[in-house]
VOTITI-199974 format. One record per residue (C-alpha): x, y, z; residue in one letter; residue number from 0. Coordinates in Angstrom, 1 decimal, padded with zeros to 4 digits. Example, Ala and Ser with C-alpha at 12.3 -4.5 7.8 and 13.67 -1.06 7.14 Angstrom:
<nodes>
012.3/-004.5/007.8/a/0
013.7/-001.1/007.1/s/1
</nodes>
This chain:
<nodes>
124.9/132.4/071.0/x/0
123.4/133.9/068.1/x/1
120.2/135.1/067.3/x/2
118.3/136.3/064.3/x/3
118.0/139.9/063.4/x/4
114.6/141.1/063.0/x/5
113.9/144.7/061.3/x/6
111.4/147.2/063.3/x/7
109.2/146.4/060.3/x/8
109.5/142.6/060.5/x/9
108.4/142.8/064.3/x/10
105.4/145.1/063.5/x/11
104.0/142.3/061.6/x/12
104.3/139.7/064.3/x/13
101.9/139.1/067.2/x/14
102.0/140.1/070.7/x/15
102.3/136.4/071.9/x/16
105.4/135.7/069.1/x/17
107.0/139.1/070.1/x/18
106.8/138.0/073.9/x/19
108.4/134.5/072.8/x/20
111.2/136.1/070.9/x/21
111.6/138.2/074.1/x/22
112.0/135.3/076.0/x/23
114.1/133.6/073.6/x/24
116.9/136.3/073.6/x/25
116.9/136.2/077.6/x/26
116.0/139.8/077.6/x/27
116.0/141.0/081.2/x/28
114.4/144.6/080.9/x/29
110.9/145.1/082.4/x/30
108.4/145.7/079.4/x/31
105.3/147.8/080.5/x/32
102.3/148.1/078.1/x/33
101.0/151.6/077.8/x/34
098.6/150.7/075.3/x/35
095.0/151.7/076.2/x/36
093.1/148.6/076.9/x/37
089.5/148.1/075.2/x/38
086.4/149.0/077.4/x/39
</nodes>
């Protein structure tokens, strides 16, 4: 099974929801921990 290849620049312009969808589509099994600060 082949998947489209994305450059870092392409991924930077995608929304978090779309990035999560891509992550699921490629069946990635690495746990991602979001370390960004949340707005108070």
